[in-house]
N, CA, C and O atoms as a Maestro MAE file, in Angstrom:
{
 s_m_m2io_version
 :::
 2.0.0
}

f_m_ct {
 s_m_title
 :::
 protein
 m_atom[304] {
  # First column is atom index #
  i_m_mmod_type
  r_m_x_coord
  r_m_y_coord
  r_m_z_coord
  i_m_residue_number
  s_m_chain_name
  s_m_pdb_residue_name
  s_m_pdb_atom_name
  i_m_atomic_number
  :::
  1 25 -31.561 3.480 26.968 1 A "MET " " N  " 7
  2 3 -30.125 3.463 27.177 1 A "MET " " CA " 6
  3 2 -29.412 3.588 25.826 1 A "MET " " C  " 6
  4 15 -29.796 2.956 24.842 1 A "MET " " O  " 8
  5 25 -28.391 4.397 25.806 2 A "ASN " " N  " 7
  6 3 -27.641 4.617 24.577 2 A "ASN " " CA " 6
  7 2 -26.538 3.572 24.468 2 A "ASN " " C  " 6
  8 15 -25.600 3.569 25.265 2 A "ASN " " O  " 8
  9 25 -26.647 2.697 23.492 3 A "GLU " " N  " 7
  10 3 -25.642 1.660 23.310 3 A "GLU " " CA " 6
  11 2 -24.639 2.101 22.265 3 A "GLU " " C  " 6
  12 15 -24.992 2.742 21.275 3 A "GLU " " O  " 8
  13 25 -23.393 1.752 22.496 4 A "ASN " " N  " 7
  14 3 -22.309 2.113 21.588 4 A "ASN " " CA " 6
  15 2 -21.713 0.835 21.026 4 A "ASN " " C  " 6
  16 15 -21.083 0.057 21.742 4 A "ASN " " O  " 8
  17 25 -21.922 0.633 19.732 5 A "HIS " " N  " 7
  18 3 -21.472 -0.591 19.077 5 A "HIS " " CA " 6
  19 2 -20.284 -0.318 18.161 5 A "HIS " " C  " 6
  20 15 -20.184 0.749 17.555 5 A "HIS " " O  " 8
  21 25 -19.389 -1.296 18.069 6 A "CYS " " N  " 7
  22 3 -18.230 -1.227 17.191 6 A "CYS " " CA " 6
  23 2 -18.702 -1.112 15.741 6 A "CYS " " C  " 6
  24 15 -19.562 -1.880 15.311 6 A "CYS " " O  " 8
  25 25 -18.147 -0.160 14.984 7 A "PRO " " N  " 7
  26 3 -18.553 -0.030 13.582 7 A "PRO " " CA " 6
  27 2 -18.087 -1.193 12.703 7 A "PRO " " C  " 6
  28 15 -18.591 -1.360 11.592 7 A "PRO " " O  " 8
  29 25 -17.137 -1.995 13.180 8 A "GLU " " N  " 7
  30 3 -16.626 -3.133 12.406 8 A "GLU " " CA " 6
  31 2 -17.396 -4.426 12.687 8 A "GLU " " C  " 6
  32 15 -17.852 -5.099 11.763 8 A "GLU " " O  " 8
  33 25 -17.536 -4.769 13.990 9 A "CYS " " N  " 7
  34 3 -18.120 -6.082 14.333 9 A "CYS " " CA " 6
  35 2 -19.453 -5.987 15.085 9 A "CYS " " C  " 6
  36 15 -20.077 -7.011 15.364 9 A "CYS " " O  " 8
  37 25 -19.886 -4.781 15.410 10 A "GLN " " N  " 7
  38 3 -21.162 -4.519 16.096 10 A "GLN " " CA " 6
  39 2 -21.191 -4.965 17.555 10 A "GLN " " C  " 6
  40 15 -22.254 -4.946 18.174 10 A "GLN " " O  " 8
  41 25 -20.048 -5.367 18.122 11 A "GLN " " N  " 7
  42 3 -19.996 -5.721 19.541 11 A "GLN " " CA " 6
  43 2 -20.079 -4.441 20.372 11 A "GLN " " C  " 6
  44 15 -19.640 -3.379 19.932 11 A "GLN " " O  " 8
  45 25 -20.643 -4.548 21.570 12 A "GLU " " N  " 7
  46 3 -20.735 -3.406 22.484 12 A "GLU " " CA " 6
  47 2 -19.326 -2.924 22.849 12 A "GLU " " C  " 6
  48 15 -18.465 -3.722 23.219 12 A "GLU " " O  " 8
  49 25 -19.103 -1.612 22.740 13 A "LEU " " N  " 7
  50 3 -17.802 -1.033 23.073 13 A "LEU " " CA " 6
  51 2 -17.676 -0.843 24.576 13 A "LEU " " C  " 6
  52 15 -18.661 -0.577 25.264 13 A "LEU " " O  " 8
  53 25 -16.461 -0.983 25.076 14 A "GLU " " N  " 7
  54 3 -16.164 -0.782 26.496 14 A "GLU " " CA " 6
  55 2 -15.526 0.589 26.657 14 A "GLU " " C  " 6
  56 15 -14.855 1.082 25.750 14 A "GLU " " O  " 8
  57 25 -15.741 1.210 27.833 15 A "TRP " " N  " 7
  58 3 -15.117 2.495 28.123 15 A "TRP " " CA " 6
  59 2 -13.834 2.253 28.907 15 A "TRP " " C  " 6
  60 15 -13.869 1.683 29.997 15 A "TRP " " O  " 8
  61 25 -12.690 2.689 28.349 16 A "GLN " " N  " 7
  62 3 -11.382 2.554 28.994 16 A "GLN " " CA " 6
  63 2 -10.629 3.882 28.882 16 A "GLN " " C  " 6
  64 15 -9.450 3.906 28.528 16 A "GLN " " O  " 8
  65 25 -11.313 4.974 29.185 17 A "GLY " " N  " 7
  66 3 -10.762 6.299 28.955 17 A "GLY " " CA " 6
  67 2 -11.027 6.737 27.524 17 A "GLY " " C  " 6
  68 15 -10.899 7.913 27.183 17 A "GLY " " O  " 8
  69 25 -11.391 5.789 26.709 18 A "HIS " " N  " 7
  70 3 -11.870 5.957 25.341 18 A "HIS " " CA " 6
  71 2 -12.692 4.706 25.040 18 A "HIS " " C  " 6
  72 15 -12.669 3.752 25.818 18 A "HIS " " O  " 8
  73 25 -13.398 4.698 23.951 19 A "TYR " " N  " 7
  74 3 -14.163 3.505 23.588 19 A "TYR " " CA " 6
  75 2 -13.207 2.458 23.028 19 A "TYR " " C  " 6
  76 15 -12.305 2.782 22.256 19 A "TYR " " O  " 8
  77 25 -13.412 1.194 23.423 20 A "HIS " " N  " 7
  78 3 -12.530 0.113 22.996 20 A "HIS " " CA " 6
  79 2 -13.346 -1.125 22.656 20 A "HIS " " C  " 6
  80 15 -14.258 -1.501 23.392 20 A "HIS " " O  " 8
  81 25 -13.012 -1.754 21.538 21 A "CYS " " N  " 7
  82 3 -13.632 -3.020 21.152 21 A "CYS " " CA " 6
  83 2 -12.656 -4.138 21.483 21 A "CYS " " C  " 6
  84 15 -11.569 -4.213 20.912 21 A "CYS " " O  " 8
  85 25 -13.050 -5.007 22.411 22 A "SER " " N  " 7
  86 3 -12.163 -6.115 22.795 22 A "SER " " CA " 6
  87 2 -12.090 -7.172 21.696 22 A "SER " " C  " 6
  88 15 -11.086 -7.874 21.584 22 A "SER " " O  " 8
  89 25 -13.131 -7.293 20.893 23 A "GLN " " N  " 7
  90 3 -13.145 -8.260 19.794 23 A "GLN " " CA " 6
  91 2 -12.141 -7.869 18.708 23 A "GLN " " C  " 6
  92 15 -11.347 -8.702 18.270 23 A "GLN " " O  " 8
  93 25 -12.172 -6.612 18.272 24 A "CYS " " N  " 7
  94 3 -11.291 -6.128 17.199 24 A "CYS " " CA " 6
  95 2 -9.962 -5.586 17.741 24 A "CYS " " C  " 6
  96 15 -9.020 -5.372 16.978 24 A "CYS " " O  " 8
  97 25 -9.891 -5.365 19.053 25 A "ASP " " N  " 7
  98 3 -8.732 -4.753 19.709 25 A "ASP " " CA " 6
  99 2 -8.403 -3.392 19.084 25 A "ASP " " C  " 6
  100 15 -7.255 -3.099 18.750 25 A "ASP " " O  " 8
  101 25 -9.452 -2.571 18.940 26 A "GLU " " N  " 7
  102 3 -9.314 -1.229 18.373 26 A "GLU " " CA " 6
  103 2 -9.882 -0.206 19.345 26 A "GLU " " C  " 6
  104 15 -10.841 -0.482 20.066 26 A "GLU " " O  " 8
  105 25 -9.280 0.976 19.356 27 A "GLY " " N  " 7
  106 3 -9.783 2.092 20.138 27 A "GLY " " CA " 6
  107 2 -10.546 3.045 19.226 27 A "GLY " " C  " 6
  108 15 -10.204 3.202 18.054 27 A "GLY " " O  " 8
  109 25 -11.577 3.677 19.771 28 A "TYR " " N  " 7
  110 3 -12.422 4.590 19.001 28 A "TYR " " CA " 6
  111 2 -12.699 5.852 19.797 28 A "TYR " " C  " 6
  112 15 -12.695 5.844 21.028 28 A "TYR " " O  " 8
  113 25 -12.940 6.932 19.077 29 A "LYS " " N  " 7
  114 3 -13.462 8.143 19.695 29 A "LYS " " CA " 6
  115 2 -14.805 8.422 19.033 29 A "LYS " " C  " 6
  116 15 -15.001 8.132 17.853 29 A "LYS " " O  " 8
  117 25 -15.726 8.988 19.805 30 A "LYS " " N  " 7
  118 3 -17.060 9.297 19.313 30 A "LYS " " CA " 6
  119 2 -17.073 10.765 18.894 30 A "LYS " " C  " 6
  120 15 -16.847 11.654 19.715 30 A "LYS " " O  " 8
  121 25 -17.337 11.009 17.626 31 A "VAL " " N  " 7
  122 3 -17.304 12.360 17.071 31 A "VAL " " CA " 6
  123 2 -18.698 12.750 16.607 31 A "VAL " " C  " 6
  124 15 -19.386 11.975 15.944 31 A "VAL " " O  " 8
  125 25 -19.108 13.973 16.968 32 A "GLY " " N  " 7
  126 3 -20.392 14.501 16.540 32 A "GLY " " CA " 6
  127 2 -20.213 15.416 15.336 32 A "GLY " " C  " 6
  128 15 -19.243 16.169 15.257 32 A "GLY " " O  " 8
  129 25 -21.156 15.345 14.401 33 A "PHE " " N  " 7
  130 3 -21.108 16.160 13.189 33 A "PHE " " CA " 6
  131 2 -22.349 17.037 13.096 33 A "PHE " " C  " 6
  132 15 -23.451 16.623 13.458 33 A "PHE " " O  " 8
  133 25 -22.151 18.244 12.607 34 A "CYS " " N  " 7
  134 3 -23.223 19.229 12.455 34 A "CYS " " CA " 6
  135 2 -24.279 18.704 11.482 34 A "CYS " " C  " 6
  136 15 -23.940 18.219 10.403 34 A "CYS " " O  " 8
  137 25 -25.557 18.798 11.860 35 A "PRO " " N  " 7
  138 3 -26.622 18.344 10.961 35 A "PRO " " CA " 6
  139 2 -26.840 19.277 9.767 35 A "PRO " " C  " 6
  140 15 -27.505 18.907 8.800 35 A "PRO " " O  " 8
  141 25 -26.281 20.480 9.839 36 A "ASP " " N  " 7
  142 3 -26.490 21.461 8.774 36 A "ASP " " CA " 6
  143 2 -25.336 21.543 7.785 36 A "ASP " " C  " 6
  144 15 -25.559 21.634 6.578 36 A "ASP " " O  " 8
  145 25 -24.083 21.512 8.294 37 A "CYS " " N  " 7
  146 3 -22.942 21.666 7.379 37 A "CYS " " CA " 6
  147 2 -21.996 20.463 7.389 37 A "CYS " " C  " 6
  148 15 -21.024 20.439 6.634 37 A "CYS " " O  " 8
  149 25 -22.270 19.466 8.236 38 A "ASP " " N  " 7
  150 3 -21.523 18.210 8.301 38 A "ASP " " CA " 6
  151 2 -20.057 18.355 8.736 38 A "ASP " " C  " 6
  152 15 -19.233 17.509 8.388 38 A "ASP " " O  " 8
  153 25 -19.720 19.404 9.485 39 A "THR " " N  " 7
  154 3 -18.370 19.527 10.038 39 A "THR " " CA " 6
  155 2 -18.363 18.986 11.467 39 A "THR " " C  " 6
  156 15 -19.402 18.935 12.125 39 A "THR " " O  " 8
  157 25 -17.188 18.584 11.940 40 A "ALA " " N  " 7
  158 3 -17.055 18.057 13.301 40 A "ALA " " CA " 6
  159 2 -17.395 19.156 14.303 40 A "ALA " " C  " 6
  160 15 -17.015 20.314 14.131 40 A "ALA " " O  " 8
  161 25 -18.123 18.767 15.360 41 A "LEU " " N  " 7
  162 3 -18.551 19.712 16.383 41 A "LEU " " CA " 6
  163 2 -17.609 19.708 17.574 41 A "LEU " " C  " 6
  164 15 -16.914 18.727 17.838 41 A "LEU " " O  " 8
  165 25 -17.601 20.809 18.275 42 A "GLU " " N  " 7
  166 3 -16.848 20.928 19.522 42 A "GLU " " CA " 6
  167 2 -17.801 20.606 20.663 42 A "GLU " " C  " 6
  168 15 -18.898 21.159 20.738 42 A "GLU " " O  " 8
  169 25 -17.378 19.709 21.552 43 A "LYS " " N  " 7
  170 3 -18.219 19.330 22.682 43 A "LYS " " CA " 6
  171 2 -17.892 20.251 23.851 43 A "LYS " " C  " 6
  172 15 -16.735 20.372 24.255 43 A "LYS " " O  " 8
  173 25 -18.919 20.898 24.388 44 A "LEU " " N  " 7
  174 3 -18.778 21.774 25.546 44 A "LEU " " CA " 6
  175 2 -19.465 21.103 26.716 44 A "LEU " " C  " 6
  176 15 -20.638 20.741 26.625 44 A "LEU " " O  " 8
  177 25 -18.737 20.930 27.828 45 A "GLN " " N  " 7
  178 3 -19.306 20.258 28.975 45 A "GLN " " CA " 6
  179 2 -19.195 21.134 30.207 45 A "GLN " " C  " 6
  180 15 -18.130 21.671 30.511 45 A "GLN " " O  " 8
  181 25 -20.319 21.275 30.921 46 A "ALA " " N  " 7
  182 3 -20.330 22.029 32.171 46 A "ALA " " CA " 6
  183 2 -21.467 21.524 33.046 46 A "ALA " " C  " 6
  184 15 -22.571 21.281 32.559 46 A "ALA " " O  " 8
  185 25 -21.205 21.369 34.306 47 A "CYS " " N  " 7
  186 3 -22.222 20.964 35.286 47 A "CYS " " CA " 6
  187 2 -22.957 19.687 34.887 47 A "CYS " " C  " 6
  188 15 -24.153 19.558 35.149 47 A "CYS " " O  " 8
  189 25 -22.268 18.756 34.266 48 A "GLY " " N  " 7
  190 3 -22.864 17.479 33.900 48 A "GLY " " CA " 6
  191 2 -23.664 17.489 32.614 48 A "GLY " " C  " 6
  192 15 -24.156 16.443 32.190 48 A "GLY " " O  " 8
  193 25 -23.805 18.645 31.983 49 A "ALA " " N  " 7
  194 3 -24.552 18.734 30.724 49 A "ALA " " CA " 6
  195 2 -23.576 18.935 29.567 49 A "ALA " " C  " 6
  196 15 -22.558 19.612 29.711 49 A "ALA " " O  " 8
  197 25 -23.897 18.341 28.425 50 A "ALA " " N  " 7
  198 3 -23.062 18.484 27.234 50 A "ALA " " CA " 6
  199 2 -23.819 19.268 26.173 50 A "ALA " " C  " 6
  200 15 -25.004 19.038 25.937 50 A "ALA " " O  " 8
  201 25 -23.114 20.199 25.540 51 A "SER " " N  " 7
  202 3 -23.651 20.953 24.420 51 A "SER " " CA " 6
  203 2 -22.686 20.805 23.262 51 A "SER " " C  " 6
  204 15 -21.516 20.478 23.459 51 A "SER " " O  " 8
  205 25 -23.173 21.042 22.063 52 A "TYR " " N  " 7
  206 3 -22.335 20.895 20.871 52 A "TYR " " CA " 6
  207 2 -22.348 22.196 20.087 52 A "TYR " " C  " 6
  208 15 -23.409 22.741 19.781 52 A "TYR " " O  " 8
  209 25 -21.147 22.692 19.763 53 A "PHE " " N  " 7
  210 3 -21.003 23.963 19.069 53 A "PHE " " CA " 6
  211 2 -20.356 23.745 17.707 53 A "PHE " " C  " 6
  212 15 -19.358 23.033 17.589 53 A "PHE " " O  " 8
  213 25 -20.931 24.360 16.685 54 A "CYS " " N  " 7
  214 3 -20.376 24.286 15.339 54 A "CYS " " CA " 6
  215 2 -19.603 25.572 15.064 54 A "CYS " " C  " 6
  216 15 -20.188 26.654 15.026 54 A "CYS " " O  " 8
  217 25 -18.301 25.458 14.872 55 A "ASN " " N  " 7
  218 3 -17.471 26.624 14.583 55 A "ASN " " CA " 6
  219 2 -17.737 27.161 13.186 55 A "ASN " " C  " 6
  220 15 -17.510 28.344 12.929 55 A "ASN " " O  " 8
  221 25 -18.212 26.321 12.285 56 A "SER " " N  " 7
  222 3 -18.511 26.749 10.925 56 A "SER " " CA " 6
  223 2 -19.804 27.572 10.875 56 A "SER " " C  " 6
  224 15 -19.839 28.644 10.271 56 A "SER " " O  " 8
  225 25 -20.856 27.072 11.507 57 A "CYS " " N  " 7
  226 3 -22.138 27.782 11.553 57 A "CYS " " CA " 6
  227 2 -22.157 28.852 12.647 57 A "CYS " " C  " 6
  228 15 -22.996 29.752 12.634 57 A "CYS " " O  " 8
  229 25 -21.219 28.739 13.593 58 A "ASN " " N  " 7
  230 3 -21.099 29.661 14.721 58 A "ASN " " CA " 6
  231 2 -22.344 29.645 15.611 58 A "ASN " " C  " 6
  232 15 -22.852 30.694 16.007 58 A "ASN " " O  " 8
  233 25 -22.830 28.426 15.919 59 A "GLU " " N  " 7
  234 3 -23.998 28.302 16.783 59 A "GLU " " CA " 6
  235 2 -24.036 26.943 17.477 59 A "GLU " " C  " 6
  236 15 -23.411 25.980 17.031 59 A "GLU " " O  " 8
  237 25 -24.787 26.888 18.582 60 A "LEU " " N  " 7
  238 3 -25.002 25.631 19.294 60 A "LEU " " CA " 6
  239 2 -25.944 24.747 18.491 60 A "LEU " " C  " 6
  240 15 -26.840 25.235 17.802 60 A "LEU " " O  " 8
  241 25 -25.727 23.441 18.590 61 A "LYS " " N  " 7
  242 3 -26.585 22.469 17.904 61 A "LYS " " CA " 6
  243 2 -27.221 21.553 18.939 61 A "LYS " " C  " 6
  244 15 -26.587 21.182 19.927 61 A "LYS " " O  " 8
  245 25 -28.459 21.196 18.709 62 A "SER " " N  " 7
  246 3 -29.184 20.300 19.591 62 A "SER " " CA " 6
  247 2 -28.589 18.895 19.507 62 A "SER " " C  " 6
  248 15 -28.340 18.381 18.416 62 A "SER " " O  " 8
  249 25 -28.365 18.287 20.660 63 A "LYS " " N  " 7
  250 3 -27.810 16.932 20.696 63 A "LYS " " CA " 6
  251 2 -28.689 15.945 19.933 63 A "LYS " " C  " 6
  252 15 -28.187 14.981 19.355 63 A "LYS " " O  " 8
  253 25 -29.979 16.180 19.931 64 A "SER " " N  " 7
  254 3 -30.896 15.266 19.241 64 A "SER " " CA " 6
  255 2 -30.729 15.309 17.721 64 A "SER " " C  " 6
  256 15 -31.140 14.378 17.028 64 A "SER " " O  " 8
  257 25 -30.130 16.383 17.199 65 A "ARG " " N  " 7
  258 3 -29.930 16.510 15.749 65 A "ARG " " CA " 6
  259 2 -28.519 16.117 15.312 65 A "ARG " " C  " 6
  260 15 -28.264 15.924 14.123 65 A "ARG " " O  " 8
  261 25 -27.605 15.999 16.275 66 A "VAL " " N  " 7
  262 3 -26.209 15.702 15.957 66 A "VAL " " CA " 6
  263 2 -26.058 14.273 15.446 66 A "VAL " " C  " 6
  264 15 -26.660 13.349 15.993 66 A "VAL " " O  " 8
  265 25 -25.255 14.090 14.401 67 A "ARG " " N  " 7
  266 3 -24.941 12.751 13.885 67 A "ARG " " CA " 6
  267 2 -23.613 12.322 14.503 67 A "ARG " " C  " 6
  268 15 -22.604 13.011 14.359 67 A "ARG " " O  " 8
  269 25 -23.620 11.181 15.191 68 A "PHE " " N  " 7
  270 3 -22.419 10.671 15.839 68 A "PHE " " CA " 6
  271 2 -21.852 9.500 15.047 68 A "PHE " " C  " 6
  272 15 -22.596 8.701 14.478 68 A "PHE " " O  " 8
  273 25 -20.532 9.411 15.018 69 A "GLU " " N  " 7
  274 3 -19.875 8.236 14.442 69 A "GLU " " CA " 6
  275 2 -18.609 7.948 15.223 69 A "GLU " " C  " 6
  276 15 -18.019 8.839 15.835 69 A "GLU " " O  " 8
  277 25 -18.200 6.683 15.189 70 A "PHE " " N  " 7
  278 3 -16.974 6.273 15.866 70 A "PHE " " CA " 6
  279 2 -15.835 6.281 14.879 70 A "PHE " " C  " 6
  280 15 -15.952 5.745 13.777 70 A "PHE " " O  " 8
  281 25 -14.716 6.896 15.279 71 A "GLN " " N  " 7
  282 3 -13.523 6.945 14.429 71 A "GLN " " CA " 6
  283 2 -12.381 6.251 15.165 71 A "GLN " " C  " 6
  284 15 -12.189 6.453 16.364 71 A "GLN " " O  " 8
  285 25 -11.623 5.427 14.431 72 A "LYS " " N  " 7
  286 3 -10.489 4.723 15.023 72 A "LYS " " CA " 6
  287 2 -9.452 5.726 15.519 72 A "LYS " " C  " 6
  288 15 -9.193 6.752 14.890 72 A "LYS " " O  " 8
  289 25 -8.874 5.394 16.661 73 A "ILE " " N  " 7
  290 3 -7.763 6.197 17.162 73 A "ILE " " CA " 6
  291 2 -6.528 5.314 17.165 73 A "ILE " " C  " 6
  292 15 -6.616 4.105 17.381 73 A "ILE " " O  " 8
  293 25 -5.389 5.920 16.926 74 A "SER " " N  " 7
  294 3 -4.141 5.149 16.956 74 A "SER " " CA " 6
  295 2 -3.667 5.118 18.404 74 A "SER " " C  " 6
  296 15 -3.417 6.163 19.006 74 A "SER " " O  " 8
  297 25 -3.546 3.932 18.950 75 A "GLU " " N  " 7
  298 3 -3.099 3.775 20.338 75 A "GLU " " CA " 6
  299 2 -1.586 3.768 20.364 75 A "GLU " " C  " 6
  300 15 -0.933 3.031 19.625 75 A "GLU " " O  " 8
  301 25 -1.051 4.596 21.223 76 A "GLN " " N  " 7
  302 3 0.396 4.800 21.278 76 A "GLN " " CA " 6
  303 2 1.052 3.857 22.243 76 A "GLN " " C  " 6
  304 15 2.271 3.895 22.411 76 A "GLN " " O  " 8
  :::
 }
 m_bond[303] {
  # First column is bond index #
  i_m_from
  i_m_to
  i_m_order
  :::
  1 1 2 1
  2 2 3 1
  3 3 4 2
  4 3 5 1
  5 5 6 1
  6 6 7 1
  7 7 8 2
  8 7 9 1
  9 9 10 1
  10 10 11 1
  11 11 12 2
  12 11 13 1
  13 13 14 1
  14 14 15 1
  15 15 16 2
  16 15 17 1
  17 17 18 1
  18 18 19 1
  19 19 20 2
  20 19 21 1
  21 21 22 1
  22 22 23 1
  23 23 24 2
  24 23 25 1
  25 25 26 1
  26 26 27 1
  27 27 28 2
  28 27 29 1
  29 29 30 1
  30 30 31 1
  31 31 32 2
  32 31 33 1
  33 33 34 1
  34 34 35 1
  35 35 36 2
  36 35 37 1
  37 37 38 1
  38 38 39 1
  39 39 40 2
  40 39 41 1
  41 41 42 1
  42 42 43 1
  43 43 44 2
  44 43 45 1
  45 45 46 1
  46 46 47 1
  47 47 48 2
  48 47 49 1
  49 49 50 1
  50 50 51 1
  51 51 52 2
  52 51 53 1
  53 53 54 1
  54 54 55 1
  55 55 56 2
  56 55 57 1
  57 57 58 1
  58 58 59 1
  59 59 60 2
  60 59 61 1
  61 61 62 1
  62 62 63 1
  63 63 64 2
  64 63 65 1
  65 65 66 1
  66 66 67 1
  67 67 68 2
  68 67 69 1
  69 69 70 1
  70 70 71 1
  71 71 72 2
  72 71 73 1
  73 73 74 1
  74 74 75 1
  75 75 76 2
  76 75 77 1
  77 77 78 1
  78 78 79 1
  79 79 80 2
  80 79 81 1
  81 81 82 1
  82 82 83 1
  83 83 84 2
  84 83 85 1
  85 85 86 1
  86 86 87 1
  87 87 88 2
  88 87 89 1
  89 89 90 1
  90 90 91 1
  91 91 92 2
  92 91 93 1
  93 93 94 1
  94 94 95 1
  95 95 96 2
  96 95 97 1
  97 97 98 1
  98 98 99 1
  99 99 100 2
  100 99 101 1
  101 101 102 1
  102 102 103 1
  103 103 104 2
  104 103 105 1
  105 105 106 1
  106 106 107 1
  107 107 108 2
  108 107 109 1
  109 109 110 1
  110 110 111 1
  111 111 112 2
  112 111 113 1
  113 113 114 1
  114 114 115 1
  115 115 116 2
  116 115 117 1
  117 117 118 1
  118 118 119 1
  119 119 120 2
  120 119 121 1
  121 121 122 1
  122 122 123 1
  123 123 124 2
  124 123 125 1
  125 125 126 1
  126 126 127 1
  127 127 128 2
  128 127 129 1
  129 129 130 1
  130 130 131 1
  131 131 132 2
  132 131 133 1
  133 133 134 1
  134 134 135 1
  135 135 136 2
  136 135 137 1
  137 137 138 1
  138 138 139 1
  139 139 140 2
  140 139 141 1
  141 141 142 1
  142 142 143 1
  143 143 144 2
  144 143 145 1
  145 145 146 1
  146 146 147 1
  147 147 148 2
  148 147 149 1
  149 149 150 1
  150 150 151 1
  151 151 152 2
  152 151 153 1
  153 153 154 1
  154 154 155 1
  155 155 156 2
  156 155 157 1
  157 157 158 1
  158 158 159 1
  159 159 160 2
  160 159 161 1
  161 161 162 1
  162 162 163 1
  163 163 164 2
  164 163 165 1
  165 165 166 1
  166 166 167 1
  167 167 168 2
  168 167 169 1
  169 169 170 1
  170 170 171 1
  171 171 172 2
  172 171 173 1
  173 173 174 1
  174 174 175 1
  175 175 176 2
  176 175 177 1
  177 177 178 1
  178 178 179 1
  179 179 180 2
  180 179 181 1
  181 181 182 1
  182 182 183 1
  183 183 184 2
  184 183 185 1
  185 185 186 1
  186 186 187 1
  187 187 188 2
  188 187 189 1
  189 189 190 1
  190 190 191 1
  191 191 192 2
  192 191 193 1
  193 193 194 1
  194 194 195 1
  195 195 196 2
  196 195 197 1
  197 197 198 1
  198 198 199 1
  199 199 200 2
  200 199 201 1
  201 201 202 1
  202 202 203 1
  203 203 204 2
  204 203 205 1
  205 205 206 1
  206 206 207 1
  207 207 208 2
  208 207 209 1
  209 209 210 1
  210 210 211 1
  211 211 212 2
  212 211 213 1
  213 213 214 1
  214 214 215 1
  215 215 216 2
  216 215 217 1
  217 217 218 1
  218 218 219 1
  219 219 220 2
  220 219 221 1
  221 221 222 1
  222 222 223 1
  223 223 224 2
  224 223 225 1
  225 225 226 1
  226 226 227 1
  227 227 228 2
  228 227 229 1
  229 229 230 1
  230 230 231 1
  231 231 232 2
  232 231 233 1
  233 233 234 1
  234 234 235 1
  235 235 236 2
  236 235 237 1
  237 237 238 1
  238 238 239 1
  239 239 240 2
  240 239 241 1
  241 241 242 1
  242 242 243 1
  243 243 244 2
  244 243 245 1
  245 245 246 1
  246 246 247 1
  247 247 248 2
  248 247 249 1
  249 249 250 1
  250 250 251 1
  251 251 252 2
  252 251 253 1
  253 253 254 1
  254 254 255 1
  255 255 256 2
  256 255 257 1
  257 257 258 1
  258 258 259 1
  259 259 260 2
  260 259 261 1
  261 261 262 1
  262 262 263 1
  263 263 264 2
  264 263 265 1
  265 265 266 1
  266 266 267 1
  267 267 268 2
  268 267 269 1
  269 269 270 1
  270 270 271 1
  271 271 272 2
  272 271 273 1
  273 273 274 1
  274 274 275 1
  275 275 276 2
  276 275 277 1
  277 277 278 1
  278 278 279 1
  279 279 280 2
  280 279 281 1
  281 281 282 1
  282 282 283 1
  283 283 284 2
  284 283 285 1
  285 285 286 1
  286 286 287 1
  287 287 288 2
  288 287 289 1
  289 289 290 1
  290 290 291 1
  291 291 292 2
  292 291 293 1
  293 293 294 1
  294 294 295 1
  295 295 296 2
  296 295 297 1
  297 297 298 1
  298 298 299 1
  299 299 300 2
  300 299 301 1
  301 301 302 1
  302 302 303 1
  303 303 304 2
  :::
 }
}
């Protein structure tokens, strides 16, 4: 099982339309980065499967090679 932990306090994040840490009261988005050029990837979703495309390298990247990190989002 893939667990998603808060980058600040390591508590398990909750899904509320976005990732949310109830301990820190912060919202997060999960961003994937290209393993080759380290730019943010575009997530392509169809039929329940997710693929990741790098606009810089102009190619699909394997999910197993993608580096994910949580970035704070400003809640409006």
